[in-house]
N, C-alpha and C positions, 0 to 999 in steps of 0.2 A: 083410378083415383087423384089428385094433386094434389099436393106436398102442401102442409098448412104452411110452411115456409117461402114456399112461392106462388102463391095465389092473389099478395097484393101486388100494386105496381107501385116501384119504389124510385126514387130519385136522390143525387145526391152531386154534389158539389165535385169534382175530378180533382182539381188542380187549384191551388192557392191561389186568394185575390190578391190583388196590386199588380200580377203582370199584364203583359202586351194581352193577352188571348188566356179567357177562363171557358174550361167544358161543364158543363152540366147534362151527365147522365139521368138516361131517366132507361127502365128497366121493367117486364113483366107486361101480361097477358094483353091490358089497355094503354100500354105503349105511346101507341104509335096513335089511338082514340084520342089522348089525352093531350096531347103533343097539337095537335091540329085544332085543340081549344083555343092555342095560344101564341099558333105559328101562323102569320099569314106570308104564303108565297108572292112573287115577285109574276110568277109565271101562273099565279092565281090557280092551281092545281094544290086538289089536297096529298099530304103526308098518307092519307088513304090507299091512294092508289097509285104511290111511287114503288117500285121496284125496291128490292133488298140491296146494300151494298151502291144507295146512289148519297147523292148532296143535294142539297136545294138551298136558294140564296133567298133569303126573305126578312121580316121584322117579327118580333116579340112586342106584343099589343094586350095591353091589359081590356078588362072588361069593359072599359068605356069607348077601345078602340086605340087607346094611344100608345103610341111607338115607344118600346121600352129599349131598345137596340137592336140595329141591322147584326144579322146571323146568319153564319151556315148550320141547315139542319143535314147531318148523319142520320141516315133510316136503315137498321136491318131488319131482317123479317128472319123469324126461328125458325131450324137451329141453326143458321150462321151467323152467331152477335157469339160477344164472349162469355153470359151468361147463359146462352141458348136461349133464349128468352128474345120477341120480339125487344125493341130497342130504340131508340133515340139519342143524338148524343148533338147538344148544342153548345157549337161556338162564338162564345161573346166577347167583347170587348171585356179588359181582367177589371174593372170597375167592381168594388166591393156592392156598394150599390145595385148598381144591375143584376149582378149577379144573385144577391138575397133576394132582389124584385122576382127575375125567373124563380127560382125556388118556391117563395111566397105564391107566385100563380099555379105553378105545378102542384102542390098540397092543397090550393082551392080546390084546383080542378079534380080533385081524385087520388094523385100521390099520396104515398106514406115517404116520411123521410128516412133513408138507409143507414141500417145497422154498422157497426165498422165491420170490414171485411163481408160484406152479406152478399157484396156481386160475387166475388170468388166465393164464397159458398155456396150460392146457387149455379154459379158454374161446374163445383161438384158433384151440388146432387142432380143436376141435370146431364150427367156422363161428359162433362166437356172435358175435365179434367180427372185424376184421381187425390186421392189424400195429399200424396206426396208430391204431386205439383203444385197444388193447392198452398202448401207447405211454401214452395220454392218463390211462389209471387211475390211472399212477404220477405225472404230471403234476398231478391231480387230487388227491392224495393232498398232494403237496407245494405246494400252493398256498397264498399267504399273506397273501394280497388280492383283492378284487372283479378287478382287471384276471386276472390269472397264473387265475383261477377259472373267469370264463369261456373262456377261451382254451382251459381243458382240457377245461368242459362242451362244447362247440362243437366239438371234434374227438372227445371221446366220442360225441357221437350222431350223428359219420359224416359233419357237413357238408362237411369235406374231402377225406373217402374219397369223398364223391358228386361233387366236382369235377373229382377222378382218375379216377372212372369213366365222365365226359362225354370229357374227353380219351382216356382209352382205348378208348372206343369210335370217335371221331372217328380217331385211330391206325389202329385196325383195319379201320375203312371203309376207308381210304387202302392199307392194306396189299392188302386185299380186291381192292380194283380194280385194284391193277396185277399181282394174281397170278393174277387175271379175264383178266384182257389176256393174261399170259404164257403160261396154260396152254389160254384157249381162244380164240386170236385166229382160230381160221378157222371159228368160229359168226359168220356174218353179223348173225345175229341178234341178237346178243349186243348193250348198248348199253357204251361204255366210257367211264368221264370222264377229259376231254381236260387237258393237263397245266394249261393253265389254273386250271380248279379245283380242283387237285390241289396247283398253288400258293395260292390260299386260302385253302385249308383250311389246309394246312400255317401259314400266317401267322396264322391265327385260334390255332393251335395256339400257336404261340410268344408271342403276345401274354399268353394267359392264364399260360404256366407263367414268362412273366417278372415278370405283376403277384405270382403268390405265392412267386416270388423274391424281388421287394421287398419283401414283407411281413414278411421272414424279418428285416429291421433293425428294424423295430416289435416283434415279436415276442419278440427275443432281448433287446430293453433292457428288454419290461415284465418279461417273466420272471427277469432279475436284477438289475433297477434300474436307472432311466433315471443315466445320469451326472453328474453336474453337478461340475464343477470350480469349486474357490473359489480365486481367484488376485487380486493385488496386491500390493504393495509390503509392509515389516515393519512389523512391529504396527502393523496398519489394523486389526486388532480379526478377521480370517481365523478363529482356532481357538477365538474365542470365538463366531464367530457359526456356527461346525460344534455347538458346544456347545448351543447354545441350540436348534437345528434337530433335533437328535438328542433333547434332553432328558437328556441325559446329562453329567458330566464325563469325555467322552471324550478330550481334546487337550489337554496341556499349555499354560498358557498363564502369561505373562510382559511383563516389559516390554522385558527383554534382544531384541538384534534377533537374526535368525537362528534363534529358540528352536525352530521347525517346520523340519526341515532334509532330511526326508521325508515321503512323501507320509501321513496317513491317512485309511481308507476306513469309510462305514459306511452302512447302509442305514437310512429312514425312510421311513412312510407319509405320502402328502399325498394328501386327496379318495380313498383306496383303491387309491392307485398305490403303488409301490416305487421309488423314488428312493435312489440310489448317489452319496452327499457325497463328496469328494474336498478337504479340506485339504493345499493346498501351501505348499512353500517358500517366504517373502518373497520377491518382486524386489528385488535392490536389485546393483550393481556391487560386489564383495567379492574378496578376494584367496584368501579361506577357500578353501581346494579341496573340505572334502567340502559345503562350503554349494554351492560351486558347481553339484556333480554335484544338487545337491537342486534346484534352481534349472532347471538340464538338466528333469529329472524334472517341474516345472511343466509346462513347454515341451508334454511328451509325453502329458501328461493334459489340457491343453487340448483337442491334437487327439482324442483319443476322447472327449472331453466333447459330448453332446449340448446341453447349456447350460451356458454359463460367466457367473459369479455374480465383476463388477468390482469390489472393493470398493476404496473410498479414503477418506481422511480430508481431503486438500488435494485443490485441483486440479491434476490431472495436467499436463505440461507438454505440447507441441507434439510432443516425440520420444517421451516416453510414450504418448502417446495414437496414432501413425501404428505404432509397435511392437506394441501390443495390437491393433492394428485388423488386420495382417499375420497376426499369429498366430492370430486369429479368421477367418480367412475362412470364411464357410458355415456359423459357429455364430450360436447368436442368443445375446446377450449384454447383460447384464443391469447396467445399471449403479449402485452400490448407495453410497450416500454412509452412512459410519458415523460416530458420535460426535454425531449430533446433538440429542444431550443435554446436552452441553457448551458448543453453538456458541451465538452472538448475534449480531445484525447489524444494523448501521445502515444496512443498505438499507432503502428505503419495500417494494422488491418481495419482503423478508423476510418470511415468517407472523409477524405479531407475535401472534397466539394461542396461542404454545407449540407444544410438541410437537407436535398434534394437527394443526396447522397445513400441516405437511408429507404430511399423509394425502392433501391434495387434489396434491399435487405428484406424486404415485403415479400416473403415467398411462402408456398404451402409447405410444412414440414411432412404434412401427413404422406405427399407422395415421396418422400425422399427418407423414408422412415429406413424403408432395406438394406439402405445405403451407411446407414450410420451404425456405430460400432456400441452396443448397450454397454460395454465395459469399461469404455474409455475415459479419459480422468475428467473429470469436470474444466475447460478451459475457459478463463477469465478474460476481457479487457477491460481496460477502466477507462472511465472521462471524467475529465476537473469542469468544475464551474467554469463560465467564461469570464474573465478577467474584468466584466463590468458590474459583477457578483464578488459577494465575499471570497478572498482567494484562499483563506483558512477553515473553510468547510472544506467538511469528507471527501472523497474523490466518489463519483457516481461508480457502481458495479453489475452490468449489464451479463447474465448468462449467455456463452456461445449459442449458436441455431442447435447444434448436437450434442447440448447438455440435457434439453428434459425433450425425449424423443415420446412421449405421451399428447405433447401438444402439436395440436392439429396444426397451426397457425403462429405466424408472429408479424407485428407491424410496430412498427418506428412511426409517433405520433408526439404532437405537441396540440393537448386540447387548447389550451390559454390562446394559442396564434391560428389553430385551426389547421396545422400544418396535416398532411396525409390522412385526415378523416375520410377522405371516398374511396380510398384503398384499403381502409380498417370496414366500413360500409362494405364493400366489395365481398372482403373475408366473411364477414360477418352474415350475409348472404352467401354464400359457396359452403360455411359451416351448416347453416340450417337444411341442408342438401334437399331443397325445397322441387319436389316431382315439373318436370314440362307439364303442366295442365294446359289440357283442349277442352274444349265445349264438348268432345265424345269420355272425357275419361268421366269414371263414376268414381265418386269421393265422398262417404258418407259426413254430414255434419250437422244432422239434426239428432240430437239425446236422445229424443224416443225415439227413434230409427235403430240409432244404437242399442237400444234399450232392449229392443224387440228383437235385433237380429241375436243378441247374446243368450237371448231363451231361446231362442230356435235352436241355434246352435247345441244347450244343451239338450233339448228335445232330438234332433237328431244323431247325436253321443248314446242314447240310451238306447233308440234304433240299433244304431251298431251295435250296441251289446249285446242288443236282442234275438238278433240275427245270426250273434256270433254264439249264442248260448241256442240257437235252435229254438226260441221261445214260441210257440202257437203265432197264426197269423192275425189274427184278434190283439191281443197285445200289441202285437209289430203296427196293426194297422188305427190304433190308439192312441198312439205315442206320433203316428207320423200326420196324425189330425190337429197333433196339438201343435206340431211344428208348422202345419200348415196356417194354422191360428196367427200362430205368432207373425209369421211374413202379410197375412193379409192383414192385418192391422196397421201395419208402413201404409197401404194403400188404400185402407178402406174398404175393401172387399171381402165377401167372405165366399166359401166355396159351399155349394149347394148340394142336396143330394145328385140333382141332376146330370149334374155335371159327372160326378161318381158315376154313375150309370150308365152314362153316354160313354166313359171311358172304356167303362166295363164291357159294352155290348161291339163294340167295336174291332172286338178280339173274334167275333163271333162270325160262321164263315154264313156269305149270301146265300142266302134261300132258307136258312135255319132258324 
């Protein structure tokens, strides 16, 4: 019996109006017949006689046989179409008037306007893709950078689904062996898997599910933008840096302490990956209640961030260092020395060749940690303001690279002048530890999939516990069925009794 959702023939505009070309899609059992009512081929042939996957040049005509537009008609025969149904696509000129007229003609001749997502829904209902692949279509359309595009393509191609099929087969095998044992235990010629083998199989399933769960953190970050918190004292240049990274005046910049009292967020791309930069309230002691709330939110954003950009323009005190270290446990912290455009030093260790000398000091401390002496005393080198500024101001002090061994990287910049920003972006990209994603990689990005995997993991753990406790096969089998149901929710399929039976009887010998 045909599904109620797929009995009607539907039509819709597949491209925005106003472009050079506009595409109108028709899908359903009557698609080709209806298309013949409004399409007149230059060859004189009817689309009803056309082969699938063919193109035809002709005109769209109204009921008065007046030409609406010259078009190309693409004919697809079921099941070899996107929806799995008969389908026709008209490539018209992109005029809004023309496209609306074509849609009106199709509706007048028996089509129904398609609902949002109905073409992909029909593809799912007709077995052209599973539910996770259908969701990947929306992700592919919404992809805004290289990383999200690769993840969506991988899921659309069925790599995630194939992994779930393997897990499903292993679970089904365990279920079948247990039910075989329960139902046919009096048949001596049958061999059953022992509990040790079943436990090993359950552990393998658990490891794979855990791996998929762990990939969600990466997938979610890449999908929504890797969070980077910009923190530091007031007036160190955090808002100026945010504007520089975003290439727009997003945050208010002033010399007044405490200008930024709330977090400001926006996203930009670095090497094709979305990063979500968060400008935070300056950290300082204050009696202002609103400013204190902003500082509390700064610490919250540090917790949420993958990378922390700690900006300084003077040497932080030992107390400030310990405070930042305690707040950034488990985070990759980049120490950013700002305002190098107004700094000068009398120290021989200071680069005398100007701003670009600081590029040599931008290095990865993480790789040099083993060479650092933890007990080594703090070494400071001083820098004074340039002669163009007030000579009476205090010198700027920076910690040496060996002082803060917990810092991932160290970069010298001028946010105001835009100096060395590219090196900072490279350091941020590196600190985010983004995996090299290919179209074959399996990374979970969907919260629904993540939730189902979490429940499946709980179920497989209960299976392992039951096997360890040597509980009866029917109890273990019940937990396996629950785990199977959780994984099936992702793809939209269900385990049928016939599948279990088929797996059971394949262990019988031929002729039995």
